[in-house]
N, C-alpha and C positions, 0 to 999 in steps of 0.2 A: 676722542675716546675709546680706552682700550678693552679689547673683551678678555678676562683671565681664557687661559688655555685650558681649563676645567671645564668651562662652558663646553668645549666643542667636544670632549672627551664623554663629558655627561648624554651629553645628544647621541653620542656616536654609540651606546649602550639600551638607552633608552627606547630613541625612535624604534632600531629592530624587534626590542619587545613588544612595542605596542604595533607594531606590524605582524609580530608572529602571534598577537590575540584576535586582531582583526581577523587573518585570513583563518583561524579558528573559528572564531565566529561565526563567517560566511561558509565553511565546511559544514558544523554542527546543522545551521538553519537551511541548507538546501539538503543536507542528508534526512531531516524531519519532512520538509517540504516532501522530496520522493519519496518517504515513507508514507505518510499521508494519503499521497495519490494512488499507490499503487494499493494500499487497503482498501480506500473507497474503492477504486476502479472494480478489486477481487472480489468485495460484495455486492457493487452493484451488479456483476455478473452473474453469481449465484443466485439473486432476488430475481433477475430474469428468466435465468432456468426455470428456478421453481413456476414463474409466472405463465410460462411459455408450457410447460408442462402441464399446469392446471388448465391454462387454456386449451390443452390438446394438440398443440403445435408442435410439429415434427422438428426435434431438434439439432440441428448438425453441429458437433460440439467440435471439428477440426475448425469450423466459420467461426465459430464463439472464439478458441483460442486465437485463432490468426489478428481478429478484431480486438482483440482486449491488448494483445501483443504491440498494435500498431496505436491502440490510445494510449497504453505508457511508455512506449516509444517517444509519444508526440508531446507527451504533458511533462516527464520529469526534465531533472534539469543533469543530474551526474550516472547516471544509470547506464549499466553496457550488461551486456553479454545477457538479456531476457530470456526466460523459458518460463513459459506459463505449457501449463496443464488442465485438464477438464476431464473428469473422470464421472463415470456414474455407476453406482452401484446399488443394488437393494433399494430402488426408489429414493438415493440418495445424490445429491449432486457436489462434488468438491473441487472446490477452485484453488490452484494454488500458481503461487510467481516466485520464481528465485530468481536473483538478479545479482549484478555485480554493483557494489557501488563505490567510484571511482571520481575524487575531486582533482579534475586536472590540471590545477594550479600547484600542489603538493601531490608528485605521483606515487609516494607513499601511504596513502592515507588511500585506506580500501576497507572494503569491508561485504560481504553478504549479506541480503534482505529477503527473508524469504517470509511469507504471508501465504495464508490460506482460509477459506471459508467454507463452510458446510453447511447443504440447505438440503434439511428432509423433507418429504412430499407429505403436505399435509391433504386432508378431507375437511374444506370448511363445513359439510353438511354432517357428515360424523362428528366434529366437534360439537355441531348446534344440538344434535341429537341428547347425546351424551351428557351435554351441560342442561337440556331441559329434565332429561333422566334423573339428575343428581338435584335438581332444587325441586320438584315432583316428590322425591323420595323425603328430600328434608323438611316437606311441607310449605314452602314458599310459595 
């Protein structure tokens, strides 16, 4: 049985194309995996800060930054140079994470991922009073 030479030539073009498509899909899914992990961790930290503030627990922002950075480093696949900042201004907490995405199989595939979450201090008792007053005015 003879194989035509065109079969070899076709495979030498098609196989690398499929490999590149596969590599791009792996890089894309890795990026979105890491993006979801970072976004969830940042939002979780912001809500935790608000909860600690409502319960009047002393908040150490540096410890929160260190814990968040350690969590993100342990859960992400391709994130490098992770920088986490936690700020408190005017009863508002802002958690920001900036990191570099590096797909190790293709060194040139890099990008920056910046995610932040902001939570304002609220007072449930004031919200309940305002709601009850509004309902009373409306006659309900």
